[in-house]
N, C-alpha and C positions, 0 to 999 in steps of 0.2 A: 504494500500500500504506500502511496506517495502522499506526503504531508508537506505543506508550505507553512512556514512560521515567520512572523514579523513582530517586532517590538520597538518601542521608543526607549528613551533613557530611563523610564521607570521599571523596565523589565529584563535587563540582561541576566540577572541571577535566575529569574523565572525561566527564561528561555533556555539557559544552559541546563538546568535540571530537567526540563521537559525534553529537550533534544537528547540528552544522555539516556533518559528512560526510553524514548522512541527508538533510538538506534540499538539499544540493548534488546529490544523486542523485534528488531529486524525491519523497521520501517525505513523507507527512503525519505530523507528530510532535505528540503531546500530552505536555506536560511537567508531571509532578507533583513533580519533585525540588526540593530546596533549592539556592539559588545561593550559600550561604555555608558557612563551615567552623564556624559556631556549632553546638554540640551539639544534635541533634534525635533523635527516635525513628524508627528505620527502618520500623516497621510503618505509620506514618502515610504513607509513600511507597510501600511495597510493596503495600498493600491496593488503592489506586486502580488501579494498573497491572494487578494480577491481576483485578480486577473488569472492567476494559475487555476483557481477553483472554477471560475466561470468558463475558461477555455478547456477544462478537462485535463490540464497538465498536473493537477493534484486532486486527490480524492477528497481531502479535507484541508481546512486551514485553521491555524491558531494565530490569534493576534493579541497583543498585550500592550496596554498603556496604563497610565495612572488610574483613571476611573473606568477604563474599558469602553466608555461611551464614544469618545471622539473617533477612535479607530474603528469601532463598530459602524458608526455613521458613515465613515469613509468607505468601508467594505460594502455596505448595503447600497451604495450608489451603483454597483455593478449588477447587471442583469444576471440571473441564475444564481445569485448569492443570497443566502439567508444566514446572516451573522447574528448570533445570539449572545447577549451579555449574560455571563454566568458567574455567580459568586458562591455557589455551593454545588455539590455533586448531584443533588436532586434536581436542580434547575438544569444542569447539563443533560441529565437523562431525559427530562421532559422536552428540552429543546430538540433533541433528536426524535423522540417518540411521537410528539405531536406536531412539530413544526418542520421536520426534516431539515434542520439546520445543517449547514455544511461548513460553517466556520464558527469556532468558539472564541469569544472575546473575553479576556480575563482582566479584571481590575487589580493591578498589582498593589495598589495602595490600600486595598480592602480585603485581601486574601493573603494567606501565607504561601510560601513556595510549595509546601507539602499539600495544601488544599488545591493549588493549581495543578499539580501533577495528578492528583486523584480525580479532579474534574476532567482533565484531558483523557485519562484512562476510561472513565465512565462514558464520556462523549463518544470516543472511538469504538467502544464496545456495545453501544446501544443502537438498536435498529429502529427505523421509522415504522410506525404501526400501520400507516396507510388508512384504509377504511374511511371513516367519517372525516378524518384529519386531511386526507388527500384533497377533498373539495375545498377546504379552507386554505391549504397551501397553494392550490391553483389560483385562488383569488388574490394572492399577495402581489403577483406581477401585474403591472399595468399594461 
């Protein structure tokens, strides 16, 4: 499975832990994120992840910024992207089950690294339920 990941200055430690976990499990990871805490602009890292997912170059995306909101808004500008802001594993599971989310957005300033890794594992291991949820997902795109 191919995963694209991107982060701004709030998330280098999160990204490193997530990438280490993903690679240990055999995932192919494309890293668009920064490795430093020097201030950068989250759209510069969210757009490449969203492009990979929208174009089918990645199966899923992971994006990280301070609140998770700005980078999620950026990703959701792309057609075929459903980026979900998640702050606990239960939300990550529901984002996949009910919304067929294909990008998880993590708020680094409001979760721990351990929580973030757990959310990503949950997100990637949860299937979309389809059924009544498919009709709703179909209505998301304009």
